[in-house]
PADRENFI-575141 format. One line per field, with one value per residue: residue number from 1; residue in three letters; x negated, y, z negated of N, C-alpha, C, O in turn. Coordinates in steps of 0.1 Angstrom, whole numbers. Each point is the difference from the previous one (the first is absolute). Layout:
N
i c(NUM/...) .
aa c(ALA/...) .
n_px c(X/...) .
n_py c(Y/...) .
n_pz c(Z/...) .
ca_px c(X/...) .
ca_py c(Y/...) .
ca_pz c(Z/...) .
c_px c(X/...) .
c_py c(Y/...) .
c_pz c(Z/...) .
o_px c(X/...) .
o_py c(Y/...) .
o_pz c(Z/...) .
This chain:
83
i c(1/2/3/4/5/6/7/8/9/10/11/12/13/14/15/16/17/18/19/20/21/22/23/24/25/26/27/28/29/30/31/32/33/34/35/36/37/38/39/40/41/42/43/44/45/46/47/48/49/50/51/52/53/54/55/56/57/58/59/60/61/62/63/64/65/66/67/68/69/70/71/72/73/74/75/76/77/78/79/80/81/82/83) .
aa c(UNK/UNK/UNK/UNK/UNK/UNK/UNK/UNK/UNK/UNK/UNK/UNK/UNK/UNK/UNK/UNK/UNK/UNK/UNK/UNK/UNK/UNK/UNK/UNK/UNK/UNK/UNK/UNK/UNK/UNK/UNK/UNK/UNK/UNK/UNK/UNK/UNK/UNK/UNK/UNK/UNK/UNK/UNK/UNK/UNK/UNK/UNK/UNK/UNK/UNK/UNK/UNK/UNK/UNK/UNK/UNK/UNK/UNK/UNK/UNK/UNK/UNK/UNK/UNK/UNK/UNK/UNK/UNK/UNK/UNK/UNK/UNK/UNK/UNK/UNK/UNK/UNK/UNK/UNK/UNK/UNK/UNK/UNK) .
n_px c(81/21/-17/21/-21/15/-14/-3/-7/-4/-8/3/20/-2/11/2/5/2/-6/-19/-8/12/-20/6/-8/-7/3/-7/21/-11/-5/17/-19/22/-21/21/-11/-4/-22/1/-8/20/-7/-8/-21/22/4/8/21/16/7/14/22/12/8/19/20/9/11/21/15/8/17/19/5/-12/-3/-2/-12/4/15/10/-20/20/-4/-9/-20/-18/-7/-14/-14/-1/15) .
n_py c(-236/6/9/7/8/6/16/-7/19/-20/19/13/7/-18/20/-23/6/-7/18/-5/10/-19/6/-1/10/-17/-9/20/8/-13/20/1/12/4/8/3/6/2/-2/-22/17/-7/-15/21/-1/2/22/-20/3/0/-20/-10/7/-8/-21/-2/5/-17/-16/4/-3/-21/-8/7/-16/-1/-21/17/6/21/-13/16/-6/-5/10/-19/1/2/-19/-9/14/-4/9) .
n_pz c(-36/4/-12/3/-4/-16/6/-21/10/-9/-6/18/-7/14/-3/-2/20/-21/-12/-12/18/0/-9/22/-19/13/-20/-6/0/14/-8/15/-5/5/2/-9/18/-22/4/0/13/-8/14/6/6/5/4/7/8/-15/-7/15/-2/-17/3/12/-11/-12/11/6/-17/-4/14/-8/-15/19/-8/-15/18/5/10/-13/-8/6/-20/-6/-10/15/8/-15/11/-22/15) .
ca_px c(10/-3/9/-4/4/-7/-8/-6/-14/0/-11/-9/7/13/11/12/13/9/14/6/0/-12/-7/-2/-14/-7/-12/-14/1/-6/9/-6/8/-3/3/3/-3/13/-1/1/13/3/1/13/3/1/2/-13/-5/-4/-13/-10/-3/-8/-13/-7/-4/-11/-12/-4/-6/-14/-9/-2/-8/-8/-9/-13/-11/-6/10/-6/4/5/-2/13/5/5/12/11/1/13/-1) .
ca_py c(9/14/8/14/6/12/-1/12/-2/5/-6/-8/-11/3/-6/0/6/-11/3/-11/-13/-8/-4/-14/-1/-7/6/-1/-1/11/7/11/12/11/12/11/13/7/13/-1/4/-7/9/5/-3/-14/-2/-4/9/12/-4/-1/14/7/-6/6/14/0/-5/11/10/-5/1/14/5/-10/4/4/-9/5/1/-6/-14/0/-12/-6/8/12/-3/-4/9/5/13) .
ca_pz c(-7/1/-9/0/-13/-3/-12/-5/-4/-14/-9/8/6/6/-8/9/-4/4/-4/-7/8/-3/12/0/3/-11/-7/7/14/7/10/7/-2/9/-6/10/-5/-2/5/14/5/13/12/2/14/2/15/6/10/-7/-6/10/5/-11/1/12/-3/-9/7/8/-8/-3/12/3/-11/-5/-10/6/-3/-12/-11/-12/-4/-14/-7/-4/-11/5/7/-9/-11/-3/-7) .
c_px c(-4/10/-5/5/-8/-8/-6/-14/-1/-11/-9/6/13/11/12/12/10/14/7/0/-13/-7/-3/-14/-7/-11/-12/1/-6/9/-8/8/-5/4/3/-2/13/0/0/14/3/1/15/5/0/2/-14/-5/-5/-14/-11/-4/-9/-14/-8/-5/-12/-13/-5/-6/-14/-9/-3/-9/-9/-10/-13/-10/-7/9/-6/6/4/-2/14/6/5/13/12/1/14/-1/13) .
c_py c(14/8/14/6/13/-2/14/-3/6/-8/-9/-12/4/-8/0/7/-10/2/-12/-13/-7/-4/-14/-3/-7/8/-2/-2/12/6/11/12/10/13/11/13/8/14/0/3/-8/10/5/-3/-15/-4/-3/9/13/-3/0/14/7/-6/5/14/0/-4/11/11/-4/1/15/6/-10/5/4/-9/4/2/-6/-14/0/-14/-5/8/14/-1/-2/10/6/13/3) .
c_pz c(2/-8/1/-13/-2/-13/-3/-4/-14/-7/8/6/7/-8/8/-6/5/-3/-6/7/-3/14/0/5/-12/-5/8/15/7/10/7/-1/10/-7/11/-7/-2/6/15/4/13/11/2/14/2/15/6/11/-6/-7/10/5/-10/1/12/-2/-9/7/9/-8/-4/11/3/-11/-6/-11/7/-5/-13/-11/-12/-3/-15/-7/-3/-11/5/8/-9/-12/-2/-8/-6) .
o_px c(-12/12/-12/12/-10/4/0/-3/1/-1/-5/-7/6/-1/4/2/4/9/12/4/-11/7/-4/-2/1/-6/-2/-10/2/7/-11/13/-12/12/-9/4/7/10/0/10/-9/4/9/12/-10/-1/-9/-12/-10/-8/-11/-12/-9/-10/-12/-11/-10/-10/-12/-10/-10/-12/-11/-6/2/-2/-5/1/-4/-3/-7/11/-8/2/10/12/11/9/11/7/6/-7/2) .
o_py c(3/-1/3/-1/2/-9/9/-11/12/-12/-10/-9/10/-12/11/0/0/-7/-2/-10/6/-4/-6/-6/6/8/-11/-4/11/-7/3/0/2/2/2/3/2/7/11/-7/1/11/-8/-1/-7/-12/8/3/5/9/4/2/6/8/3/3/8/6/3/6/9/5/2/11/-4/12/-7/-7/-8/7/-10/-2/3/-10/7/3/4/8/3/-3/4/0/11) .
o_pz c(-2/3/-1/-3/7/-8/8/-7/-1/0/-5/6/-4/-1/5/-12/12/5/3/-5/-1/9/-11/11/-11/7/6/6/-5/8/-4/2/2/-3/8/-11/10/1/7/-4/9/-2/-2/3/-2/4/-1/0/5/1/-3/3/4/-2/-1/4/2/-2/1/5/0/-2/6/3/-11/-1/10/-10/-8/-10/1/3/-8/7/1/0/-5/-1/4/-10/10/-10/-7) .
């Protein structure tokens, strides 16, 4: 059985948003939840040819501007630092 529903994370638990509908899931049933990042923006370019062109430009740019051997090595914390 596969059911798709929305939930709110509240008090350390996911609470289903059912809009009054009863879920047909027995008590203590193990389920799998996939959390989608609400801050991820879907791509604006949906044309496959355009996406391929953009990817090719990106790869060419990487190849034209490689990292130097003596480039500083950043720690995980430095990479994920939020300001």
